[in-house]
Biotite code that builds the C-alpha atoms (Angstrom):
import biotite.structure as struc

atoms = struc.array([
    struc.Atom([33.031, 116.945, -2.860], chain_id="A", res_id=1, res_name="MET", atom_name="CA", element="C"),
    struc.Atom([32.204, 114.124, -5.432], chain_id="A", res_id=2, res_name="SER", atom_name="CA", element="C"),
    struc.Atom([34.666, 114.656, -7.997], chain_id="A", res_id=3, res_name="GLU", atom_name="CA", element="C"),
    struc.Atom([37.338, 114.286, -5.113], chain_id="A", res_id=4, res_name="ASN", atom_name="CA", element="C"),
    struc.Atom([35.705, 110.981, -4.003], chain_id="A", res_id=5, res_name="TYR", atom_name="CA", element="C"),
    struc.Atom([35.890, 110.310, -7.541], chain_id="A", res_id=6, res_name="GLY", atom_name="CA", element="C"),
    struc.Atom([39.665, 111.143, -7.792], chain_id="A", res_id=7, res_name="LYS", atom_name="CA", element="C"),
    struc.Atom([40.341, 109.021, -4.373], chain_id="A", res_id=8, res_name="LEU", atom_name="CA", element="C"),
    struc.Atom([39.024, 106.089, -6.172], chain_id="A", res_id=9, res_name="MET", atom_name="CA", element="C"),
    struc.Atom([40.915, 106.099, -9.368], chain_id="A", res_id=10, res_name="LYS", atom_name="CA", element="C"),
    struc.Atom([44.001, 106.694, -7.419], chain_id="A", res_id=11, res_name="GLU", atom_name="CA", element="C"),
    struc.Atom([43.359, 103.735, -5.044], chain_id="A", res_id=12, res_name="GLY", atom_name="CA", element="C"),
    struc.Atom([42.009, 101.318, -7.695], chain_id="A", res_id=13, res_name="LEU", atom_name="CA", element="C"),
    struc.Atom([44.852, 102.283, -10.417], chain_id="A", res_id=14, res_name="TRP", atom_name="CA", element="C"),
    struc.Atom([46.926, 105.122, -10.415], chain_id="A", res_id=15, res_name="GLU", atom_name="CA", element="C"),
    struc.Atom([48.515, 104.810, -6.774], chain_id="A", res_id=16, res_name="GLN", atom_name="CA", element="C"),
    struc.Atom([47.704, 100.987, -6.649], chain_id="A", res_id=17, res_name="ASN", atom_name="CA", element="C"),
    struc.Atom([49.295, 99.112, -3.376], chain_id="A", res_id=18, res_name="VAL", atom_name="CA", element="C"),
    struc.Atom([51.129, 96.846, -5.476], chain_id="A", res_id=19, res_name="VAL", atom_name="CA", element="C"),
    struc.Atom([51.117, 97.838, -9.112], chain_id="A", res_id=20, res_name="PHE", atom_name="CA", element="C"),
    struc.Atom([52.082, 101.721, -8.285], chain_id="A", res_id=21, res_name="ALA", atom_name="CA", element="C"),
    struc.Atom([53.358, 101.701, -4.451], chain_id="A", res_id=22, res_name="GLN", atom_name="CA", element="C"),
    struc.Atom([55.428, 98.308, -4.629], chain_id="A", res_id=23, res_name="MET", atom_name="CA", element="C"),
    struc.Atom([53.781, 97.303, -0.955], chain_id="A", res_id=24, res_name="LEU", atom_name="CA", element="C"),
    struc.Atom([52.385, 94.708, 0.478], chain_id="A", res_id=25, res_name="ALA", atom_name="CA", element="C"),
    struc.Atom([54.458, 92.043, -2.036], chain_id="A", res_id=26, res_name="LEU", atom_name="CA", element="C"),
    struc.Atom([54.774, 89.515, 0.885], chain_id="A", res_id=27, res_name="CYS", atom_name="CA", element="C"),
    struc.Atom([51.081, 88.343, 1.116], chain_id="A", res_id=28, res_name="PRO", atom_name="CA", element="C"),
    struc.Atom([51.179, 89.450, -2.744], chain_id="A", res_id=29, res_name="THR", atom_name="CA", element="C"),
    struc.Atom([53.719, 86.798, -3.972], chain_id="A", res_id=30, res_name="MET", atom_name="CA", element="C"),
    struc.Atom([52.920, 84.106, -1.312], chain_id="A", res_id=31, res_name="ALA", atom_name="CA", element="C"),
    struc.Atom([48.796, 83.758, -0.691], chain_id="A", res_id=32, res_name="VAL", atom_name="CA", element="C"),
    struc.Atom([48.208, 84.019, -4.675], chain_id="A", res_id=33, res_name="THR", atom_name="CA", element="C"),
    struc.Atom([48.443, 80.591, -5.626], chain_id="A", res_id=34, res_name="THR", atom_name="CA", element="C"),
    struc.Atom([44.637, 80.771, -6.757], chain_id="A", res_id=35, res_name="SER", atom_name="CA", element="C"),
    struc.Atom([41.885, 83.973, -7.012], chain_id="A", res_id=36, res_name="GLY", atom_name="CA", element="C"),
    struc.Atom([40.474, 82.506, -4.244], chain_id="A", res_id=37, res_name="THR", atom_name="CA", element="C"),
    struc.Atom([43.087, 83.092, -1.956], chain_id="A", res_id=38, res_name="ASN", atom_name="CA", element="C"),
    struc.Atom([43.749, 86.428, -3.390], chain_id="A", res_id=39, res_name="GLY", atom_name="CA", element="C"),
    struc.Atom([40.047, 87.026, -2.888], chain_id="A", res_id=40, res_name="LEU", atom_name="CA", element="C"),
    struc.Atom([40.114, 86.414, 0.313], chain_id="A", res_id=41, res_name="GLY", atom_name="CA", element="C"),
    struc.Atom([43.004, 88.130, 1.943], chain_id="A", res_id=42, res_name="MET", atom_name="CA", element="C"),
    struc.Atom([42.451, 91.182, -0.038], chain_id="A", res_id=43, res_name="GLY", atom_name="CA", element="C"),
    struc.Atom([38.588, 91.650, 1.814], chain_id="A", res_id=44, res_name="LEU", atom_name="CA", element="C"),
    struc.Atom([40.155, 91.111, 4.688], chain_id="A", res_id=45, res_name="ALA", atom_name="CA", element="C"),
    struc.Atom([43.004, 93.624, 4.134], chain_id="A", res_id=46, res_name="SER", atom_name="CA", element="C"),
    struc.Atom([40.405, 95.723, 3.161], chain_id="A", res_id=47, res_name="THR", atom_name="CA", element="C"),
    struc.Atom([37.985, 95.626, 5.863], chain_id="A", res_id=48, res_name="ALA", atom_name="CA", element="C"),
    struc.Atom([41.204, 96.437, 8.324], chain_id="A", res_id=49, res_name="VAL", atom_name="CA", element="C"),
    struc.Atom([42.161, 99.347, 6.126], chain_id="A", res_id=50, res_name="LEU", atom_name="CA", element="C"),
    struc.Atom([38.429, 101.038, 6.195], chain_id="A", res_id=51, res_name="VAL", atom_name="CA", element="C"),
    struc.Atom([37.922, 100.408, 9.832], chain_id="A", res_id=52, res_name="ILE", atom_name="CA", element="C"),
    struc.Atom([41.413, 102.050, 10.811], chain_id="A", res_id=53, res_name="ALA", atom_name="CA", element="C"),
    struc.Atom([41.244, 105.225, 8.382], chain_id="A", res_id=54, res_name="ASN", atom_name="CA", element="C"),
    struc.Atom([37.852, 106.052, 9.871], chain_id="A", res_id=55, res_name="ILE", atom_name="CA", element="C"),
    struc.Atom([38.771, 105.529, 13.079], chain_id="A", res_id=56, res_name="LEU", atom_name="CA", element="C"),
    struc.Atom([42.296, 106.880, 12.807], chain_id="A", res_id=57, res_name="VAL", atom_name="CA", element="C"),
    struc.Atom([40.607, 110.216, 10.947], chain_id="A", res_id=58, res_name="SER", atom_name="CA", element="C"),
    struc.Atom([38.474, 110.260, 14.670], chain_id="A", res_id=59, res_name="MET", atom_name="CA", element="C"),
    struc.Atom([41.062, 110.526, 16.897], chain_id="A", res_id=60, res_name="ILE", atom_name="CA", element="C"),
    struc.Atom([43.516, 112.615, 14.721], chain_id="A", res_id=61, res_name="ARG", atom_name="CA", element="C"),
    struc.Atom([42.817, 115.652, 16.594], chain_id="A", res_id=62, res_name="HIS", atom_name="CA", element="C"),
    struc.Atom([42.972, 113.359, 20.085], chain_id="A", res_id=63, res_name="THR", atom_name="CA", element="C"),
    struc.Atom([46.254, 111.981, 20.202], chain_id="A", res_id=64, res_name="VAL", atom_name="CA", element="C"),
    struc.Atom([49.474, 114.239, 20.218], chain_id="A", res_id=65, res_name="SER", atom_name="CA", element="C"),
    struc.Atom([51.836, 113.474, 17.100], chain_id="A", res_id=66, res_name="SER", atom_name="CA", element="C"),
    struc.Atom([54.381, 112.281, 19.228], chain_id="A", res_id=67, res_name="GLN", atom_name="CA", element="C"),
    struc.Atom([52.411, 109.127, 20.299], chain_id="A", res_id=68, res_name="VAL", atom_name="CA", element="C"),
    struc.Atom([50.262, 108.630, 16.990], chain_id="A", res_id=69, res_name="ARG", atom_name="CA", element="C"),
    struc.Atom([52.652, 105.910, 14.992], chain_id="A", res_id=70, res_name="ILE", atom_name="CA", element="C"),
    struc.Atom([52.508, 103.409, 18.497], chain_id="A", res_id=71, res_name="PRO", atom_name="CA", element="C"),
    struc.Atom([48.604, 104.276, 19.089], chain_id="A", res_id=72, res_name="VAL", atom_name="CA", element="C"),
    struc.Atom([48.118, 103.664, 14.979], chain_id="A", res_id=73, res_name="PHE", atom_name="CA", element="C"),
    struc.Atom([49.975, 99.982, 15.530], chain_id="A", res_id=74, res_name="VAL", atom_name="CA", element="C"),
    struc.Atom([47.987, 99.319, 18.398], chain_id="A", res_id=75, res_name="VAL", atom_name="CA", element="C"),
    struc.Atom([44.464, 100.359, 16.847], chain_id="A", res_id=76, res_name="LEU", atom_name="CA", element="C"),
    struc.Atom([45.867, 98.307, 13.475], chain_id="A", res_id=77, res_name="ILE", atom_name="CA", element="C"),
    struc.Atom([46.545, 95.458, 15.195], chain_id="A", res_id=78, res_name="ALA", atom_name="CA", element="C"),
    struc.Atom([43.445, 95.018, 17.714], chain_id="A", res_id=79, res_name="THR", atom_name="CA", element="C"),
    struc.Atom([41.025, 95.184, 14.424], chain_id="A", res_id=80, res_name="LEU", atom_name="CA", element="C"),
    struc.Atom([43.663, 92.555, 12.810], chain_id="A", res_id=81, res_name="VAL", atom_name="CA", element="C"),
    struc.Atom([42.875, 90.429, 15.680], chain_id="A", res_id=82, res_name="THR", atom_name="CA", element="C"),
    struc.Atom([39.308, 90.133, 15.180], chain_id="A", res_id=83, res_name="ILE", atom_name="CA", element="C"),
    struc.Atom([39.325, 89.752, 11.697], chain_id="A", res_id=84, res_name="VAL", atom_name="CA", element="C"),
    struc.Atom([41.518, 86.915, 12.553], chain_id="A", res_id=85, res_name="ASP", atom_name="CA", element="C"),
    struc.Atom([39.436, 85.462, 14.986], chain_id="A", res_id=86, res_name="MET", atom_name="CA", element="C"),
    struc.Atom([36.219, 86.626, 12.133], chain_id="A", res_id=87, res_name="VAL", atom_name="CA", element="C"),
    struc.Atom([37.758, 84.060, 9.467], chain_id="A", res_id=88, res_name="ILE", atom_name="CA", element="C"),
    struc.Atom([38.615, 81.467, 11.956], chain_id="A", res_id=89, res_name="ASN", atom_name="CA", element="C"),
    struc.Atom([35.083, 81.397, 13.258], chain_id="A", res_id=90, res_name="ALA", atom_name="CA", element="C"),
    struc.Atom([33.047, 81.448, 10.210], chain_id="A", res_id=91, res_name="TRP", atom_name="CA", element="C"),
    struc.Atom([35.683, 80.945, 6.873], chain_id="A", res_id=92, res_name="MET", atom_name="CA", element="C"),
    struc.Atom([37.607, 77.831, 8.555], chain_id="A", res_id=93, res_name="HIS", atom_name="CA", element="C"),
    struc.Atom([39.147, 76.257, 5.487], chain_id="A", res_id=94, res_name="GLU", atom_name="CA", element="C"),
    struc.Atom([39.986, 80.135, 3.929], chain_id="A", res_id=95, res_name="LEU", atom_name="CA", element="C"),
    struc.Atom([42.073, 80.215, 7.420], chain_id="A", res_id=96, res_name="TYR", atom_name="CA", element="C"),
    struc.Atom([43.795, 77.757, 7.215], chain_id="A", res_id=97, res_name="LYS", atom_name="CA", element="C"),
    struc.Atom([44.740, 78.518, 4.051], chain_id="A", res_id=98, res_name="VAL", atom_name="CA", element="C"),
    struc.Atom([45.858, 82.154, 4.480], chain_id="A", res_id=99, res_name="LEU", atom_name="CA", element="C"),
    struc.Atom([47.415, 81.188, 7.890], chain_id="A", res_id=100, res_name="GLY", atom_name="CA", element="C"),
    struc.Atom([50.350, 83.264, 9.508], chain_id="A", res_id=101, res_name="LEU", atom_name="CA", element="C"),
    struc.Atom([49.204, 85.970, 6.711], chain_id="A", res_id=102, res_name="PHE", atom_name="CA", element="C"),
    struc.Atom([46.295, 87.083, 8.348], chain_id="A", res_id=103, res_name="ILE", atom_name="CA", element="C"),
    struc.Atom([48.112, 88.054, 11.379], chain_id="A", res_id=104, res_name="ALA", atom_name="CA", element="C"),
    struc.Atom([50.971, 89.989, 8.941], chain_id="A", res_id=105, res_name="LEU", atom_name="CA", element="C"),
    struc.Atom([48.269, 92.530, 8.056], chain_id="A", res_id=106, res_name="ILE", atom_name="CA", element="C"),
    struc.Atom([49.325, 94.495, 11.259], chain_id="A", res_id=107, res_name="VAL", atom_name="CA", element="C"),
    struc.Atom([52.826, 95.238, 9.562], chain_id="A", res_id=108, res_name="VAL", atom_name="CA", element="C"),
    struc.Atom([51.545, 95.858, 6.005], chain_id="A", res_id=109, res_name="ASN", atom_name="CA", element="C"),
    struc.Atom([52.778, 98.926, 4.648], chain_id="A", res_id=110, res_name="CYS", atom_name="CA", element="C"),
    struc.Atom([49.719, 100.054, 3.173], chain_id="A", res_id=111, res_name="ALA", atom_name="CA", element="C"),
    struc.Atom([47.763, 100.028, 6.460], chain_id="A", res_id=112, res_name="ILE", atom_name="CA", element="C"),
    struc.Atom([50.008, 102.091, 8.433], chain_id="A", res_id=113, res_name="LEU", atom_name="CA", element="C"),
    struc.Atom([50.826, 104.056, 5.710], chain_id="A", res_id=114, res_name="GLY", atom_name="CA", element="C"),
    struc.Atom([47.160, 105.551, 4.752], chain_id="A", res_id=115, res_name="ARG", atom_name="CA", element="C"),
    struc.Atom([46.622, 105.999, 8.150], chain_id="A", res_id=116, res_name="ALA", atom_name="CA", element="C"),
    struc.Atom([50.132, 108.631, 8.131], chain_id="A", res_id=117, res_name="GLU", atom_name="CA", element="C"),
    struc.Atom([49.487, 110.117, 5.333], chain_id="A", res_id=118, res_name="ALA", atom_name="CA", element="C"),
    struc.Atom([46.049, 110.327, 4.551], chain_id="A", res_id=119, res_name="PHE", atom_name="CA", element="C"),
    struc.Atom([43.453, 109.602, 7.326], chain_id="A", res_id=120, res_name="ALA", atom_name="CA", element="C"),
    struc.Atom([45.446, 111.979, 9.907], chain_id="A", res_id=121, res_name="VAL", atom_name="CA", element="C"),
    struc.Atom([44.542, 115.135, 7.485], chain_id="A", res_id=122, res_name="LYS", atom_name="CA", element="C"),
    struc.Atom([41.129, 114.178, 6.252], chain_id="A", res_id=123, res_name="ASN", atom_name="CA", element="C"),
    struc.Atom([37.789, 113.810, 7.816], chain_id="A", res_id=124, res_name="GLY", atom_name="CA", element="C"),
    struc.Atom([35.983, 110.634, 8.184], chain_id="A", res_id=125, res_name="VAL", atom_name="CA", element="C"),
    struc.Atom([34.000, 110.430, 4.674], chain_id="A", res_id=126, res_name="VAL", atom_name="CA", element="C"),
    struc.Atom([37.320, 111.010, 2.347], chain_id="A", res_id=127, res_name="ALA", atom_name="CA", element="C"),
    struc.Atom([38.945, 108.609, 4.181], chain_id="A", res_id=128, res_name="SER", atom_name="CA", element="C"),
    struc.Atom([36.819, 105.518, 4.236], chain_id="A", res_id=129, res_name="ALA", atom_name="CA", element="C"),
    struc.Atom([36.836, 106.612, 0.854], chain_id="A", res_id=130, res_name="VAL", atom_name="CA", element="C"),
    struc.Atom([40.041, 106.624, 0.988], chain_id="A", res_id=131, res_name="ASP", atom_name="CA", element="C"),
    struc.Atom([40.360, 102.926, 2.792], chain_id="A", res_id=132, res_name="GLY", atom_name="CA", element="C"),
    struc.Atom([37.730, 101.393, 0.072], chain_id="A", res_id=133, res_name="VAL", atom_name="CA", element="C"),
    struc.Atom([39.883, 103.035, -2.843], chain_id="A", res_id=134, res_name="ALA", atom_name="CA", element="C"),
    struc.Atom([42.706, 101.115, -2.206], chain_id="A", res_id=135, res_name="MET", atom_name="CA", element="C"),
    struc.Atom([41.630, 98.001, -0.251], chain_id="A", res_id=136, res_name="GLY", atom_name="CA", element="C"),
    struc.Atom([39.750, 97.657, -3.551], chain_id="A", res_id=137, res_name="LEU", atom_name="CA", element="C"),
    struc.Atom([43.045, 98.307, -5.771], chain_id="A", res_id=138, res_name="GLY", atom_name="CA", element="C"),
    struc.Atom([44.862, 95.409, -3.345], chain_id="A", res_id=139, res_name="PHE", atom_name="CA", element="C"),
    struc.Atom([42.132, 93.408, -3.810], chain_id="A", res_id=140, res_name="THR", atom_name="CA", element="C"),
    struc.Atom([42.051, 93.155, -7.238], chain_id="A", res_id=141, res_name="GLY", atom_name="CA", element="C"),
    struc.Atom([45.550, 93.041, -7.683], chain_id="A", res_id=142, res_name="ALA", atom_name="CA", element="C"),
    struc.Atom([45.348, 89.943, -5.432], chain_id="A", res_id=143, res_name="LEU", atom_name="CA", element="C"),
    struc.Atom([42.849, 88.373, -7.376], chain_id="A", res_id=144, res_name="VAL", atom_name="CA", element="C"),
    struc.Atom([44.191, 89.202, -11.231], chain_id="A", res_id=145, res_name="VAL", atom_name="CA", element="C"),
    struc.Atom([48.206, 87.851, -9.880], chain_id="A", res_id=146, res_name="ILE", atom_name="CA", element="C"),
    struc.Atom([46.301, 84.551, -8.255], chain_id="A", res_id=147, res_name="GLY", atom_name="CA", element="C"),
    struc.Atom([43.685, 83.833, -11.434], chain_id="A", res_id=148, res_name="LEU", atom_name="CA", element="C"),
    struc.Atom([46.570, 84.067, -14.231], chain_id="A", res_id=149, res_name="ILE", atom_name="CA", element="C"),
    struc.Atom([48.983, 81.690, -11.382], chain_id="A", res_id=150, res_name="ARG", atom_name="CA", element="C"),
    struc.Atom([45.982, 79.277, -11.121], chain_id="A", res_id=151, res_name="GLU", atom_name="CA", element="C"),
    struc.Atom([45.001, 79.722, -14.629], chain_id="A", res_id=152, res_name="PHE", atom_name="CA", element="C"),
    struc.Atom([48.503, 78.889, -15.643], chain_id="A", res_id=153, res_name="LEU", atom_name="CA", element="C"),
    struc.Atom([49.306, 76.701, -12.845], chain_id="A", res_id=154, res_name="GLY", atom_name="CA", element="C"),
    struc.Atom([46.566, 74.328, -12.503], chain_id="A", res_id=155, res_name="ALA", atom_name="CA", element="C"),
    struc.Atom([43.957, 74.913, -15.163], chain_id="A", res_id=156, res_name="GLY", atom_name="CA", element="C"),
    struc.Atom([41.250, 76.447, -12.761], chain_id="A", res_id=157, res_name="THR", atom_name="CA", element="C"),
    struc.Atom([39.627, 79.897, -12.042], chain_id="A", res_id=158, res_name="LEU", atom_name="CA", element="C"),
    struc.Atom([37.988, 79.790, -8.424], chain_id="A", res_id=159, res_name="PHE", atom_name="CA", element="C"),
    struc.Atom([38.342, 75.921, -8.192], chain_id="A", res_id=160, res_name="ALA", atom_name="CA", element="C"),
    struc.Atom([37.547, 75.918, -4.220], chain_id="A", res_id=161, res_name="GLN", atom_name="CA", element="C"),
    struc.Atom([35.741, 79.436, -3.860], chain_id="A", res_id=162, res_name="ALA", atom_name="CA", element="C"),
    struc.Atom([32.352, 77.388, -2.354], chain_id="A", res_id=163, res_name="SER", atom_name="CA", element="C"),
    struc.Atom([35.182, 75.094, -0.327], chain_id="A", res_id=164, res_name="GLN", atom_name="CA", element="C"),
    struc.Atom([36.864, 78.583, 1.435], chain_id="A", res_id=165, res_name="LEU", atom_name="CA", element="C"),
    struc.Atom([34.575, 81.220, 0.809], chain_id="A", res_id=166, res_name="LEU", atom_name="CA", element="C"),
    struc.Atom([31.002, 79.186, 1.133], chain_id="A", res_id=167, res_name="GLY", atom_name="CA", element="C"),
    struc.Atom([28.437, 77.473, -0.772], chain_id="A", res_id=168, res_name="PRO", atom_name="CA", element="C"),
    struc.Atom([27.066, 80.949, -2.053], chain_id="A", res_id=169, res_name="SER", atom_name="CA", element="C"),
    struc.Atom([30.385, 81.357, -3.784], chain_id="A", res_id=170, res_name="PHE", atom_name="CA", element="C"),
    struc.Atom([30.235, 78.112, -5.892], chain_id="A", res_id=171, res_name="ALA", atom_name="CA", element="C"),
    struc.Atom([29.409, 80.151, -9.077], chain_id="A", res_id=172, res_name="PHE", atom_name="CA", element="C"),
    struc.Atom([33.005, 81.405, -9.436], chain_id="A", res_id=173, res_name="LEU", atom_name="CA", element="C"),
    struc.Atom([34.223, 77.709, -10.041], chain_id="A", res_id=174, res_name="GLU", atom_name="CA", element="C"),
    struc.Atom([35.397, 77.014, -13.437], chain_id="A", res_id=175, res_name="VAL", atom_name="CA", element="C"),
    struc.Atom([37.576, 74.073, -14.600], chain_id="A", res_id=176, res_name="LYS", atom_name="CA", element="C"),
    struc.Atom([39.611, 74.198, -17.900], chain_id="A", res_id=177, res_name="ILE", atom_name="CA", element="C"),
    struc.Atom([39.040, 70.779, -19.212], chain_id="A", res_id=178, res_name="SER", atom_name="CA", element="C"),
    struc.Atom([41.992, 69.259, -20.976], chain_id="A", res_id=179, res_name="GLY", atom_name="CA", element="C"),
    struc.Atom([44.221, 71.319, -19.730], chain_id="A", res_id=180, res_name="TYR", atom_name="CA", element="C"),
    struc.Atom([46.533, 69.803, -16.845], chain_id="A", res_id=181, res_name="GLY", atom_name="CA", element="C"),
    struc.Atom([48.874, 73.022, -15.843], chain_id="A", res_id=182, res_name="GLY", atom_name="CA", element="C"),
    struc.Atom([52.438, 74.228, -15.455], chain_id="A", res_id=183, res_name="ALA", atom_name="CA", element="C"),
    struc.Atom([53.816, 73.584, -11.580], chain_id="A", res_id=184, res_name="LEU", atom_name="CA", element="C"),
    struc.Atom([55.940, 76.427, -11.931], chain_id="A", res_id=185, res_name="LEU", atom_name="CA", element="C"),
    struc.Atom([53.215, 79.354, -11.788], chain_id="A", res_id=186, res_name="MET", atom_name="CA", element="C"),
    struc.Atom([52.016, 78.393, -8.664], chain_id="A", res_id=187, res_name="ILE", atom_name="CA", element="C"),
    struc.Atom([55.596, 78.631, -6.797], chain_id="A", res_id=188, res_name="LEU", atom_name="CA", element="C"),
    struc.Atom([57.292, 81.506, -6.308], chain_id="A", res_id=189, res_name="PRO", atom_name="CA", element="C"),
    struc.Atom([59.013, 82.110, -9.359], chain_id="A", res_id=190, res_name="PRO", atom_name="CA", element="C"),
    struc.Atom([55.683, 82.409, -11.534], chain_id="A", res_id=191, res_name="GLY", atom_name="CA", element="C"),
    struc.Atom([54.153, 84.766, -8.839], chain_id="A", res_id=192, res_name="ALA", atom_name="CA", element="C"),
    struc.Atom([57.426, 87.080, -9.600], chain_id="A", res_id=193, res_name="PHE", atom_name="CA", element="C"),
    struc.Atom([57.142, 85.875, -13.394], chain_id="A", res_id=194, res_name="ALA", atom_name="CA", element="C"),
    struc.Atom([53.109, 87.067, -12.970], chain_id="A", res_id=195, res_name="VAL", atom_name="CA", element="C"),
    struc.Atom([53.636, 90.166, -10.931], chain_id="A", res_id=196, res_name="LEU", atom_name="CA", element="C"),
    struc.Atom([56.500, 91.339, -13.847], chain_id="A", res_id=197, res_name="GLY", atom_name="CA", element="C"),
    struc.Atom([54.555, 91.266, -16.527], chain_id="A", res_id=198, res_name="PHE", atom_name="CA", element="C"),
    struc.Atom([51.627, 93.343, -14.722], chain_id="A", res_id=199, res_name="LEU", atom_name="CA", element="C"),
    struc.Atom([53.652, 95.702, -13.964], chain_id="A", res_id=200, res_name="LEU", atom_name="CA", element="C"),
    struc.Atom([55.187, 96.299, -17.489], chain_id="A", res_id=201, res_name="ALA", atom_name="CA", element="C"),
    struc.Atom([51.816, 95.904, -18.790], chain_id="A", res_id=202, res_name="GLY", atom_name="CA", element="C"),
    struc.Atom([50.374, 99.042, -16.549], chain_id="A", res_id=203, res_name="LYS", atom_name="CA", element="C"),
    struc.Atom([53.665, 101.110, -17.130], chain_id="A", res_id=204, res_name="ARG", atom_name="CA", element="C"),
    struc.Atom([53.191, 100.909, -20.986], chain_id="A", res_id=205, res_name="ILE", atom_name="CA", element="C"),
    struc.Atom([49.538, 101.382, -20.637], chain_id="A", res_id=206, res_name="LEU", atom_name="CA", element="C"),
    struc.Atom([50.164, 104.261, -18.443], chain_id="A", res_id=207, res_name="ASP", atom_name="CA", element="C"),
    struc.Atom([52.352, 105.764, -20.882], chain_id="A", res_id=208, res_name="ARG", atom_name="CA", element="C"),
    struc.Atom([50.226, 105.695, -23.712], chain_id="A", res_id=209, res_name="LYS", atom_name="CA", element="C"),
    struc.Atom([47.263, 106.984, -21.558], chain_id="A", res_id=210, res_name="LEU", atom_name="CA", element="C"),
    struc.Atom([49.550, 109.868, -20.922], chain_id="A", res_id=211, res_name="ALA", atom_name="CA", element="C"),
    struc.Atom([50.465, 110.346, -24.585], chain_id="A", res_id=212, res_name="GLU", atom_name="CA", element="C"),
    struc.Atom([46.933, 110.330, -25.679], chain_id="A", res_id=213, res_name="ARG", atom_name="CA", element="C"),
    struc.Atom([46.343, 113.510, -23.147], chain_id="A", res_id=214, res_name="ASP", atom_name="CA", element="C"),
    struc.Atom([49.391, 115.355, -24.121], chain_id="A", res_id=215, res_name="ALA", atom_name="CA", element="C"),
    struc.Atom([48.368, 115.438, -27.784], chain_id="A", res_id=216, res_name="ALA", atom_name="CA", element="C"),
    struc.Atom([44.698, 116.179, -26.347], chain_id="A", res_id=217, res_name="ALA", atom_name="CA", element="C"),
    struc.Atom([45.906, 118.939, -24.728], chain_id="A", res_id=218, res_name="ALA", atom_name="CA", element="C"),
    struc.Atom([48.583, 120.284, -27.276], chain_id="A", res_id=219, res_name="ASN", atom_name="CA", element="C"),
    struc.Atom([45.772, 120.139, -30.358], chain_id="A", res_id=220, res_name="THR", atom_name="CA", element="C"),
    struc.Atom([43.023, 121.848, -28.238], chain_id="A", res_id=221, res_name="ALA", atom_name="CA", element="C"),
    struc.Atom([44.612, 125.325, -28.058], chain_id="A", res_id=222, res_name="PRO", atom_name="CA", element="C"),
    struc.Atom([44.447, 124.841, -32.072], chain_id="A", res_id=223, res_name="ALA", atom_name="CA", element="C"),
    struc.Atom([41.337, 123.750, -32.632], chain_id="A", res_id=224, res_name="ALA", atom_name="CA", element="C"),
    struc.Atom([40.226, 126.756, -30.435], chain_id="A", res_id=225, res_name="ALA", atom_name="CA", element="C"),
])
């Protein structure tokens, strides 16, 4: 069973990454990743919704008929997003002002409804929770990586407003690279597309090299035996 959970984590973090493999949720990916802090906030909010939605869908999968399950799932996800939206507004208001409408748009994030329909409705609660965590962390990682690259190249900072948006306990994340003013293009929409394109190309190249290495190892194993 632990091996299956490990496979789920690997798929969510890398092989079936929401952004880099499935090319989903590109609207928030392009819009909110002007900094690593924004990407972290949106990613964690989406992860919370994804995990809880997976758990609840798995719990009610034998109760809800197939004819109405999609509307039920949408209402469930919308309810969770509303709660997350209110929580962020109450306790992380500065982050809420930055992310704005994109928190509410988590409702239409294809990855959340997709995992509910493709996985949670067919599997148990624990496996669905692990799948939600894996997919959510993979999505969060993608947003943070894109955000940090854009922030570093565009403003010369890393997590520059962490304490302001996420709270004083995140102040240790703030880094300022002295002597570099940044390139404005990288924090504009064209910069988001450029960074995403290079990261996608890098992932494809790395995946190809890993596949070639695995194939070579498989071919040499019988000969060695």
